[in-house]
C-alpha positions in Angstrom: -15.4 28.2 -60.7 -19.1 28.8 -60.1 -19.9 25.4 -61.4 -17.3 23.6 -59.2 -19.8 22.5 -56.6 -22.3 21.1 -59.1 -22.1 17.6 -60.5 -21.3 17.2 -64.2 -24.3 16.5 -66.4 -25.4 12.9 -66.2 -23.7 12.1 -62.9 -25.3 11.4 -59.6 -24.4 13.5 -56.7 -23.5 11.5 -53.6 -24.0 12.9 -50.0 -21.4 15.0 -48.2 -17.8 14.0 -48.3 -17.6 11.9 -45.0 -20.8 10.0 -45.8 -19.7 9.5 -49.4 -16.3 8.0 -48.2 -18.2 5.8 -45.7 -20.6 4.5 -48.4 -17.7 3.8 -50.8 -15.8 2.0 -48.0 -18.8 -0.1 -47.1 -19.5 -1.0 -50.8 -15.8 -2.0 -51.2 -16.0 -4.1 -48.1 -19.1 -5.8 -49.4 -17.4 -6.5 -52.7 -14.3 -7.9 -51.1 -16.4 -9.6 -48.4 -18.0 -11.7 -51.1 -14.8 -13.8 -51.3 -14.4 -14.0 -47.5 -15.4 -17.7 -47.2 -15.1 -18.9 -50.7 -11.7 -20.5 -50.8 -9.2 -21.8 -48.3 -5.6 -21.8 -49.2 -4.2 -24.4 -46.8 -0.6 -23.7 -47.6 -0.6 -19.9 -47.3 -3.2 -19.8 -44.5 -1.4 -22.6 -42.6 2.0 -20.8 -42.9 0.4 -17.5 -41.6 -1.2 -19.4 -38.7 2.1 -21.2 -38.0 4.0 -17.9 -38.0 1.5 -16.4 -35.5 1.7 -19.5 -33.3 5.5 -19.4 -33.3 5.5 -15.7 -32.4 3.2 -16.5 -29.6 5.9 -18.8 -28.3 8.5 -16.0 -28.4 10.1 -16.7 -31.8 10.6 -14.0 -34.3 10.5 -14.0 -38.1 14.0 -14.1 -39.8 15.7 -14.7 -36.6 14.1 -18.0 -35.5 12.2 -19.1 -38.6 12.0 -18.4 -42.3 9.4 -15.8 -43.3 9.0 -13.9 -46.7 7.4 -10.8 -45.3 7.7 -8.4 -42.4 6.4 -9.3 -38.9 3.3 -7.2 -39.1 0.7 -9.7 -40.4 1.5 -12.6 -38.0 1.4 -10.0 -35.2 -2.0 -8.9 -36.2 -3.3 -12.5 -36.4 -1.5 -13.3 -33.1 -3.3 -10.3 -31.4 -6.7 -11.3 -32.9 -6.3 -14.9 -32.0 -5.3 -13.9 -28.4 -8.6 -11.8 -28.1 -11.1 -13.6 -30.3 -9.7 -17.2 -30.5 -7.9 -19.1 -33.1 -9.5 -18.7 -36.6 -8.6 -18.0 -40.2 -11.4 -15.5 -40.3 -9.4 -12.7 -38.6 -6.8 -12.3 -41.3 -9.6 -12.4 -43.9 -11.4 -9.6 -42.1 -8.2 -7.5 -42.2 -7.9 -8.2 -45.9 -11.5 -7.0 -46.5 -11.0 -3.9 -44.6 -7.6 -3.3 -46.4 -9.3 -3.9 -49.9 -12.0 -1.4 -49.0 -9.5 1.2 -47.7 -7.3 0.8 -50.8 -10.3 1.3 -53.1 -11.4 4.5 -51.2 -7.8 5.9 -51.3 -7.6 5.3 -55.0 -10.9 7.1 -55.4 -9.6 10.0 -53.4 -6.3 10.2 -55.3 -8.1 10.0 -58.7 -10.8 12.4 -57.6 -8.3 15.2 -57.0 -7.1 15.3 -60.7 -9.8 13.4 -62.7 -13.1 13.7 -60.7 -15.2 12.1 -63.4 -12.9 9.0 -63.4 -12.8 8.6 -59.6 -15.8 6.3 -59.2 -14.6 4.1 -62.1 -11.2 3.9 -60.5 -12.8 3.0 -57.2 -14.9 0.3 -58.9 -11.9 -1.2 -60.7 -9.8 -1.2 -57.5 -12.7 -2.7 -55.4 -13.2 -5.5 -57.9 -9.6 -6.2 -58.5 -8.5 -6.2 -54.9 -11.2 -8.8 -54.0 -9.3 -11.5 -56.0 -7.2 -13.5 -55.7 -7.6 -14.4 -52.0 -4.2 -15.1 -50.4 -3.0 -15.1 -46.9 -0.2 -12.7 -47.3 0.2 -9.1 -46.2 0.0 -7.5 -49.7 -3.6 -6.0 -49.1 -2.8 -4.3 -45.8 0.6 -3.2 -47.2 -1.0 -1.7 -50.3 -3.5 0.2 -48.2 -0.7 1.7 -46.1 1.3 2.5 -49.2 -1.7 4.3 -50.9 -2.3 6.0 -47.6 1.3 7.3 -47.6 0.9 8.7 -51.2 -2.5 10.2 -50.3 -1.1 11.9 -47.2 1.9 13.1 -49.1 -0.2 14.7 -51.6 -2.0 16.6 -48.8 1.3 17.9 -47.3 1.2 15.6 -44.3 4.8 14.4 -44.6 5.1 12.9 -41.1 1.9 10.9 -41.4 2.9 9.7 -44.9 6.2 8.5 -43.5 4.2 6.7 -40.7 2.1 5.0 -43.3 5.1 4.0 -45.4 6.6 2.5 -42.2 3.4 0.6 -41.7 3.7 -0.8 -45.2 7.3 -1.8 -44.5 6.3 -3.5 -41.3 3.9 -5.7 -43.3 6.1 -6.0 -46.5 9.5 -4.3 -46.6 9.6 -4.1 -50.4 6.1 -2.3 -50.5 7.3 -0.1 -47.7 10.3 1.1 -49.8 8.2 1.7 -52.8 5.6 3.6 -50.6 8.4 5.8 -49.2 9.7 6.6 -52.6 6.3 7.3 -54.0 5.4 9.5 -51.1 8.6 11.4 -51.4 
């Protein structure tokens, strides 16, 4: 117990927890951001932009047009386009933030039970999440799902349910899995 606050031999000690989380998030965003403008998926990105455009005209997924996911991602793109102008960049920035958030949540989950493995789990998550780039809501849904599990492990059932609902709003299948995992 007396050694609990000291780093293991051969490991670097990062700054206080909040700063550590911010540094890990920024590093994860840089890793994911490397792919930000590397590839354009005209089909996937076109379908996402078309869904946002149709929703701007008052149509709704599943009711007025076919859509494989929940309404969350087109709504995010619609709001960003309304405020910042039409661009594919907005969903890509959401993906970068989602990738960085997922990597930090994996670090936090692993750190609780296997502290020495946490940084390696973060690195694996950050690098894996950065590819492939696709215009679908999987990245933000995954971040919400991991958030639900993290919050559940901290005894925050209400917030865990809210995070699982956020995952379901983006991808109903991931939301179901998040709710089961959080429970």
